[in-house]
N, C-alpha and C positions, 0 to 999 in steps of 0.2 A: 534712491526711491524706496520708500518704506512699504511694508506689507500692510494690506488692508485686511482687517479681521472681521469676519462675518459670523454671527450666530444664527443658525437656522433652527426653528422650533416647529416640528411637524411630527405627528404620531405615525405617519406613514414612512416607514424606514426607506422604502424605494424612492419616495419624493426627496428625502434628505440626501440619498446617494446621488440622485440625478442632479440636484442643485449643487452638491459638492463637486461633481464632475464638471458641470457647466462653469462654475466659478473658478475651479482650480486651473482650468485651461486659460483663464484670464489672470492667473497668478494671485488669486485671493486665498487667504488661509481661512478655511471653513471649519467651524465646530458645530455639531448637531446635538439637539436635545429632543426627546420624544414626548416628554411630559412637562407640564407647568413646573412641577417640583424640580426636575432636572435643570430647566432653564433658569429658575430662580437661584439655584446653587451656582450655576455658571456666571450669572450676573453679579453675584456677591463676590466672586473671585476677581473679576476684571471687567472693564468696559470693552465694548466692541465698537468698531467703526460704523457698522450697519447691522440691523436686526431684521430678519425675515421671519415673520410669525404667521403660523396657520391660525385661522379664526377659531376653529373647533378642535379642542384637545380632550383627551379622555378624563383629565382631572381639572378641567377649567376651560379657559379660552385664551386666545392670544392677547386679549385685552387685559387679563390678569397679569400677564408678563409685561405688557406695555406700561401698565401702571407702576410696576416695580422699577422698570427702566427709568421712567420719568422721576420717580422719587429718589432713586440712587444716583443716576447719571445725568439727569436733566434733559436737555434738548438734543437727544441722539436720533439719527434718522431711523425710522421704522417703516418697513414695507409689510403690508398685510396680504396674505395669500389665502384664497378660499375658493371652494366650488359654489358657495352661496352668492346670491345676488348682493352686490355692494350696497344697494340702497337700504338693505335691511340693517346694516351696521354703520351707516353713514354718520349719524348724530354722535354716537359714542366715539367713533374714529376721529371725528373733528375735534371733540373735546380733548382727546389724547394727543393731538397734533400729528396724527398719522395721515400722510399726504399721498401715499402710493398704495394702490391695490392691484394685485395681479390675480385674475380669475383663472383657476385651474381648468384645463391644462394650459400652460403658457410655454412660449418658445424660449430658447436660449437667448435670442436677441432681445426679447421683451424683458427677461430677467436681468440681463447685462445692462440694458438701458436704464431700468429702474434703479439698480444698484449704483451705476455711474452717476445718475441724476441725484440720488440720495447723498452720495459722497460729496458732490459738488454743491449741495444745497446749503443755505445758511445754517440749517440745523445740524450740519455735519462737523461743527467745530470740535476738534479733538479733545480739548479740555474745557469742560463746562462745569459750573457749580450745580449741584443737585437741586438747588432752589431756583435755577433759571427756568422760566417757562419755555415750552417749545415755541419756536418761531413759526408763524404761518408760512405757507408756500409763497414765494415771491418770484420776481423776475430776476434771473441771473444769467449773465452772458448772452443777453438778448432772447433767452428762451423763457417762456412762461411755464411755471409749474402749476398744473391744474389739479385741484383736489380730485381724488379718484372718483367720487360719486357724481361729479358734474361732467357731463359729456362735453368735450371740446367743440367749439363752433366749427362747422365745416366750411 
């Protein structure tokens, strides 16, 4: 069983520590960055299996990081986290192939489910070309992956 590597980018150190603790209990290896610049340096060094990005950062946004991930590593799974309304960022998130959104505060279960779904998604291929476009959310294992800005039908 290989280790899953997660990059968490959030300017709130406590959020990074909480996510680290939540995912470490599930045997994920978590690296944190608190600024866009720190995240970009981490991305240049290696690819991660999953990226958890805060929308609003002191020196930019999670979208700045997502754009670099797409240009460097292609279709890697990205989860956007924020205290802001997801509809405010929906169009840009869709263009970047971000299919998961977690509204702060979120539970350990919600985080674990989002990461697990991201790893199992078609965009979670471990080795992709940087020129491969991100795949849209699809049905996998009988479960539908719903874009975060669309509410699932009840």
